[in-house]
N, C-alpha and C positions, 0 to 999 in steps of 0.2 A: 402649462397645458391644463385646460379645464376638464372637469369630469365628463362634460358632454363631448369634447373632442377626443378624449381617451376612448369613450364608448363608441364613437364613430369609427375610429381606427380599428378597434377590436371587432366591430361588426363587419367592416370591410374585409379584414383579414379572414374572419370566419366564413364569410360569403365566398371569398376567393378559394379558400381551401375546400369548401363544399362543392363549388363548381368544378374544381380540378378533379375531385373524386368522382363526381357524377359523369364527367367527360372521360374518365378512365386515365387521367394523367396522374402519375405518382407524385406525392408530395416530396419524396426523397428519391433522387436518381439511383439507378442500379450501381453506378460508380461510387456514390456516397455510402450506400448500404454495404458494398464490398469493402470499402476502406474501414468502415466501422467494425465489420466482422473481423478484419485483419487486426485492428487495434485490440479488440476484445481477446482474440487468440494470443496476441503478444503479451498482453497484461496477464492472462491466465498462465502463460509460460513463466513470467516473472514470479507469480504467486507460487507455482510449483517449485521453482528454484529456491524461494525463500523457505518453504517447508523443508525441503531436502537439506539445505545448508544449516538450518536451525537444528534439525534432528542429528546431523552428523557433527555439528560444531566446527564446521570447516571455515576457518577464519578468512581464507582467501575468497571462498564462494560467498560468504556473508558480506564481504567488502564489495564484491563485484555487483551487488544489487543496487548500488548507489552511483549517482553521477559524480563527476570529478569535483563539482562545486556544491555537493550536497551539504545539508545541515540536518543533524539529528539532535533534537531537543529531548531532554530527559527530565524526570521527576526529581527535583532537588539536587541536580547534578550539573557539572560543567557541560556546556554544549559541545558537541563534536562539529566543527566547522571545516568542511572539506573531506574528501575521501580518505586522505592520509590520516586525519585525526580519527575517523571512524575505524580505519584499519588498526591503528594503535590501540584504541579502546577494545576492539574485538580480541586482539592478541593479549592484552593485559587481563581481560576476563578469563580467557582460556588458561593463561599461566597461573592465575589466582585460584582456579578451580580445576586442576588437571584431571581429577578422577570423576568429575561430574558427568553424568550421562542423561541426556534428554530422552525421556521415554515416549512422550507424545507432545505434539504441538498441532493444535487444531484451530485455524483461523475461522471466524464466522463473519463473512463479509456482509455488510449491511447496505452500503450504497456506493455506487461508482458513477461518476459523471465525467464524460470525456468532452473536451472542447479545445479546438485549435492547438493540438499538440501537447495538451496538458490533461491530466486526469486527477480527480480528487476522490479519495475513498476513505471510508472509516470502517472499522471492524472491531470486534471483540476477539479475544483468543483465550483458549484454555491450554494449559501445558502441565506436564508432570515431569519430575526429574528425581534423581538420587545424587547425593553429593559424593558418595563413595560406594564401591561394590558392597552389596548387602545392606546398604543404608536405608533409612526410612524414605518411603516415597512421599514426595511433597507436591502439592498442587498450587498452581498460580493461575489467576485470571486477570486479564488486562484489556486495555483499550488502545487503539492506534488510530491516528489521523495521518494520512500520507498524501503527498502531492507527487505525482509521477510525471515524468517528462519523456516525450517521444524523441528518440534519437534518429539521426539521419538514415540509419540502416533499417528503420521500422521497429526496432526493439524499444522497450520501455524500461526505465530505471527510476528509482526513488530519488527525487531531488530534495524533498523536505519531509521529515518524519518526526512524529512526536508520540511517545507512548507513556502510559501510566499503568501501574499495577493497581487493580481494583480490589483483589483479595489474594491472600497468600503472600508469599514474599520471595524475592529473588535470592539466590544463594549468597551467603556472606562473601564479601570481596568482589561481588559481581555488580556491574552497573550497565544500564542499557540506555 
């Protein structure tokens, strides 16, 4: 396709969109807007579940954030392939750090794109924790890239995820 044909297609699309707006025709149907709003609400619910599960260190709840065929990639670690592998890692982490308390976990979402039953997002997070009662408060900051999948019931779960620690460190014996 030549530059001229690309420009022609772009001009035709722009003219059509302008005409639709001038004639009062919406570019997106009310049904599509409603579906998008429902997707955003369901993804926000998943995000709240993630924060609650992280703060409580609830291994079952942390595992339920993932699809059955999920893949979690880590920084310099063995990958968790499948929900059962993710569950096993979550349980090992809790067993390795039984007194650890997460004091804060604040995700900072930067971008979310939803397309055809999939969503792609990236975020930063800040967290603080103590490894034992009365222990030193430690801070960690990281980055996450996640691919979410819409399930038949309209809920969303993480299908692929990758995270890295940008500053601070995770507790000894802990892997993500």
